[in-house]
C-alpha positions, 0 to 999 in steps of 0.5 A: 847452061844452054838454049836450044834456040838462039831466041830464048823466050821469043819461043813458044818453047825454050829448053834449058838443060840444067846440068850442075849438081846441087844438094836437094834442100829438103832436109830429110826424105822419104826412106823409100825414096832417100837415093832414088832419083826423080832423073828419069821423072818428067812433069808439068807444071802450068802456072809456074812463073811465080807463087805455087807453080813456080816452087812446085818446078824448082822443087822437082828440078831439085830433086832432078826432074824434067819439069815442063812449065807453063805461064803467061809472063816471059819477064819480069819487064812484061810482067808489070806492065800487063799489071801482073804481080811480079815473077816470069818464066825468064826469072824462073830460068834464072833460079832453076840454073843450079838446079840439076834437073831440065827445064823445059819452057812453054810460054802459055795463056791457059785461058785459051784452049789452044794455046794449052792443047799446043803445050800437050801436044809438044809434050805429046811428041816426047812421049812421056809424061809421069806428073801433072801439076795443075796450078794456073790460077788467074784469081788472084787478080785485080782484087783492088778494082778502082781502090774498092776491094772486091773480093770479099763481097757477097757473091752478088755483088762479084764482079763477073770477071772473077768467076771467068777466071776461077772457072772459065781458065784455071778450072777448064785449064786443069780439065783440059790439060788433064784432058789432053796428057792422060793418053800418054799417062795411060799409055804407060800405066803410071802417071800422077795429076795434082789438082793444087786446091784448098779447104775452100771447097769444103768451108766459107772462106771469104769468096763464093766463087772462090770456094766453088772453084776449089770444090770442084777441082777436088770433085776433078781429081776424085772422078778422075781417079775413079775412070784411070784407077784401071790405069794405074794412073792416079789423081789428088787434091792437093791443100798448101797450108799459108805460102810465103808466095811473092804477094805474101810478102809484100803484104807480110803485116797482115798474116801470121808467117809462123806457121806458114810454108816455102812454096818450094815445100809443096814440091817436094812433098809431090815428090814424096807422093810419087815415090809412095809405093802406097800412091794407089790407095791415095788416089781420088782423095783431097791431101793436106800437103803438111801430113804428107810431109810428116808421113814421109820425113819431109821438113821444109827448105829452112828446117821447119815442119809445118804444122797441118791445117785442118776443119778446125781452122776455118770453122768459125766459133 
């Protein structure tokens, strides 16, 4: 592994070429993709310093892709000083070192449109982007304020900053990044935009703002798909299940993890979706990662095959 610049993470974009051979941890892949390397595929995953985004980036790197990532936390020390959850771009690069793909790190705060645009401009300069995963999500931060767990409060008692985080930052960032890179995909007549979403878009899941943000992410993908279809670019909303992120594992005693997913699982599903000859027929739809995994014969990294969640899991009796 080498750095293109001695300043490493102090540069806004640092490139890591990860050339060691490594087995893809997905146990089985679809028959049409089993021998299809992603070495010529370029992806961008926003919000990849931790959680689902980090897992997606690692999975795509394991499949051989070039993966651009964004994140706010350069190092774990910086994350802890800033009051953020564990996870950093530096840690991601260390974990990715044994994987065959190529990692390109962009330090970026998506609450600032200029930083989002800077990342997009660096990608446009290379004139190559196949997959965009809109994952950046500051909405789970500060659930406890001054000892008070504010997440489940009714909407009239919700702090306004939570709206700004979920709508003004996460949802806006998904739109702004998609808007900025769509012309690159259109120029090559291929591409896939994935909005990471959840069942809260369709059913009440404990927080009204959360539900509105996810519903908007689904609608964004559907309307993007309509406008991109003539250009052979797909857009979908993709639902994970319960993911064993750092935050979930820190509070594991409060969760039933028997049907949970590793953070990398959904990344291998995205790789399968990209390889799918019927991708355009799925464009505009809400897709469930575990359902796609069954279709593509993809298991999680530990061999487990998660059971897809369904509306019945969210409808109160």
